[in-house]
GUPARO-845442 format. One line per 2 residues: number of its first residue (from 1); for each residue x negated, y negated, z negated of C-alpha. Coordinates in steps of 0.05 Angstrom, whole numbers. Layout:
NUM = X,Y,Z  ...
***
This chain:
1 = 713,940,-167  716,876,-126
3 = 749,883,-57  734,826,-9
5 = 786,819,47  760,752,71
7 = 715,777,128  772,818,157
9 = 821,760,152  774,713,187
11 = 764,765,241  840,759,252
13 = 833,684,261  776,694,310
15 = 814,744,353  848,728,419
17 = 914,757,395  920,737,323
19 = 989,768,310  968,836,337
21 = 902,831,299  939,815,234
23 = 981,878,243  917,919,249
25 = 889,883,188  953,900,150
27 = 949,973,169  875,976,150
29 = 890,950,80  961,977,73
31 = 950,1003,2  942,932,-23
33 = 979,890,28  1042,930,29
35 = 1049,924,-46  1032,849,-42
37 = 1085,836,10  1138,878,-25
39 = 1128,846,-93  1111,774,-76
41 = 1134,758,-5  1189,798,32
43 = 1200,871,49  1145,885,101
45 = 1196,924,141  1240,862,147
47 = 1250,830,215  1222,765,185
49 = 1154,798,175  1132,777,245
51 = 1154,705,233  1113,699,168
53 = 1053,731,202  1056,683,260
55 = 1059,622,216  1002,650,173
57 = 953,664,229  967,599,267
59 = 959,553,206  903,502,199
61 = 849,533,155  799,475,154
63 = 811,464,79  797,537,64
65 = 734,539,105  708,476,72
67 = 722,503,3  685,568,18
69 = 624,530,43  616,496,-25
71 = 642,551,-72  615,621,-81
73 = 683,651,-94  661,723,-93
75 = 608,712,-148  659,672,-188
77 = 708,730,-186  656,783,-201
79 = 634,744,-263  706,736,-286
81 = 720,809,-276  659,830,-317
83 = 675,782,-373  748,806,-376
85 = 726,878,-379  683,861,-440
87 = 735,816,-473  792,866,-466
89 = 749,929,-475  777,955,-409
91 = 787,1031,-411  817,1043,-343
93 = 788,1027,-274  820,971,-234
95 = 807,930,-172  799,855,-164
97 = 818,830,-94  798,765,-62
99 = 843,751,-2  881,700,38
101 = 956,710,28  1016,684,66
103 = 1033,625,20  1068,665,-34
105 = 1038,676,-103  971,643,-117
107 = 952,704,-158  986,767,-182
109 = 982,838,-210  997,904,-177
111 = 991,977,-195  985,1024,-135
113 = 978,1099,-145  967,1086,-220
115 = 907,1040,-206  912,968,-227
117 = 899,911,-178  891,837,-195
119 = 889,791,-134  876,718,-119
121 = 901,685,-55  851,631,-36
123 = 897,588,7  922,559,-59
125 = 853,542,-86  824,494,-34
127 = 834,431,-75  880,404,-19
129 = 954,417,-13  967,446,56
131 = 1038,449,82  1017,494,140
133 = 995,549,91  1041,531,32
135 = 975,520,-5  984,488,-74
137 = 919,449,-73  892,479,-138
139 = 818,468,-151  774,531,-143
141 = 748,522,-214  817,547,-236
143 = 806,615,-205  778,647,-269
145 = 838,622,-308  888,653,-260
147 = 848,717,-247  839,732,-321
149 = 914,723,-331  927,778,-279
151 = 873,824,-306  907,821,-374
153 = 971,848,-342  932,903,-307
155 = 900,926,-372  967,925,-408
157 = 1000,967,-353  945,1019,-343
159 = 905,1027,-407  915,1098,-435
161 = 923,1064,-504  978,1016,-480
163 = 1045,1019,-515  1077,970,-467
165 = 1147,987,-442  1122,976,-372
167 = 1072,1034,-373  1125,1090,-374
169 = 1167,1051,-323  1107,1055,-276
171 = 1099,1129,-291  1172,1141,-272
173 = 1158,1104,-206  1099,1149,-188
175 = 1047,1099,-212  1069,1040,-169
177 = 1088,971,-197  1152,937,-176
179 = 1168,867,-200  1241,882,-188
181 = 1244,949,-223  1206,926,-284
183 = 1251,865,-287  1312,909,-288
185 = 1286,960,-339  1238,925,-387
187 = 1268,886,-446  1265,811,-446
189 = 1219,814,-507  1170,858,-468
191 = 1171,812,-408  1158,750,-451
193 = 1102,779,-492  1070,807,-428
195 = 1063,737,-401  1045,707,-468
197 = 987,755,-477  961,739,-408
199 = 962,664,-424  921,677,-487
201 = 870,716,-446  864,660,-395
203 = 856,609,-451  798,648,-481
205 = 766,665,-414  771,595,-384
207 = 773,543,-439  775,468,-430
209 = 834,458,-383  895,417,-398
211 = 943,456,-442  999,457,-390
213 = 954,485,-336  951,553,-370
215 = 1026,560,-361  1030,532,-290
217 = 1069,472,-315  1067,399,-301
219 = 1050,354,-360  1122,328,-369
221 = 1151,398,-364  1102,422,-419
223 = 1123,366,-465  1197,381,-453
225 = 1188,455,-468  1152,440,-533
227 = 1209,394,-553  1260,449,-540
229 = 1221,506,-571  1265,516,-633
231 = 1329,511,-592  1304,560,-540
233 = 1282,610,-593  1352,608,-622
235 = 1388,619,-556  1342,674,-531
237 = 1345,715,-596  1408,755,-578
239 = 1377,776,-511  1308,798,-534
241 = 1325,872,-534  1367,869,-470
243 = 1341,884,-401  1363,858,-333
245 = 1332,825,-273  1373,762,-287
247 = 1338,753,-353  1270,757,-320
249 = 1290,706,-268  1322,661,-320
251 = 1261,657,-366  1202,670,-320
253 = 1217,652,-248  1214,586,-212
255 = 1265,561,-163  1327,580,-203
257 = 1386,532,-207  1404,496,-272
259 = 1466,540,-276  1424,604,-271
261 = 1379,578,-327  1435,560,-375
263 = 1443,599,-440  1498,577,-488
265 = 1501,508,-454  1425,500,-461
267 = 1389,491,-394  1322,525,-400
269 = 1264,490,-366  1236,531,-308
271 = 1190,588,-329  1199,569,-403
273 = 1187,642,-421  1112,634,-410
275 = 1108,585,-468  1157,624,-511
277 = 1118,689,-500  1053,656,-517
279 = 1081,631,-583  1111,699,-599
281 = 1045,736,-594  1001,682,-624
283 = 1001,711,-695  982,781,-671
285 = 926,755,-626  898,715,-684
287 = 904,772,-735  887,833,-693
289 = 849,806,-632  863,810,-558
291 = 842,882,-544  893,908,-595
293 = 947,857,-577  944,869,-502
295 = 958,943,-515  1009,935,-570
297 = 1084,947,-562  1129,886,-564
299 = 1157,912,-630  1087,919,-660
301 = 1072,848,-640  1136,824,-672
303 = 1121,863,-736  1054,829,-744
305 = 1086,761,-734  1140,778,-784
307 = 1091,804,-836  1048,742,-832
309 = 1109,697,-836  1133,734,-898
311 = 1066,724,-934  1056,651,-913
***
């Protein structure tokens, strides 16, 4: 189901006390916004919550308003949702949320009360970088690519047929997704294939973009990661069955120092795990298709790759 938070957000901007109005908006949509803040921004109970809210509601939104005048974002997201459901043979209900965030993730996945949520934050898709909103300046035509990536995660986490390590972690947490808890408990192999599968879904759902865009890389970064692929595969191998938040941050997070991204004297490019994961699952996606691969365990995916390599 598509949930459109845009009218309520613009009502905040049109109010006489925007900060107080945002707090009411937050409470009205707490199920989604609390999880968004906790996983992608800061703890909403933090004293810095008010500072982030103030900068969000006072920012210049002329770029966002102009984009919405020329782009039917809601229809674009509805169409993407429907196509993803067909492509992945979705067997669990989930929500797709169109919203304006606070400058954190441009898109993301959540599970709240065992129901999956894929969201897109439109401040990043205006086509114009905006320092007031932390907007990245991505073109709105990229929304299907990013949204389908997040829907792939949601299906992997919530499908009753999923063998992902993350599904039982969510069950232990009462059906709520935590970036931090899954980072601590899921193996590095699971975290890598989770992102790799989502990249394959976005490539099939939204073809025709530059290869590096599917990973969120710049062109030079993509070239560097491809050059280092064999070296990175070698250094990551001993850690594949290990778990720990540091591994998730090292391979999949931006903003980490060179020291934090060093493995056996090899400095991993930022977020190199997205490319590595995509390569790891490629044989299974080709041989068994996306609906099976998105639900397969990390070991099953590795077994398919190993079997095909042995017969090549």
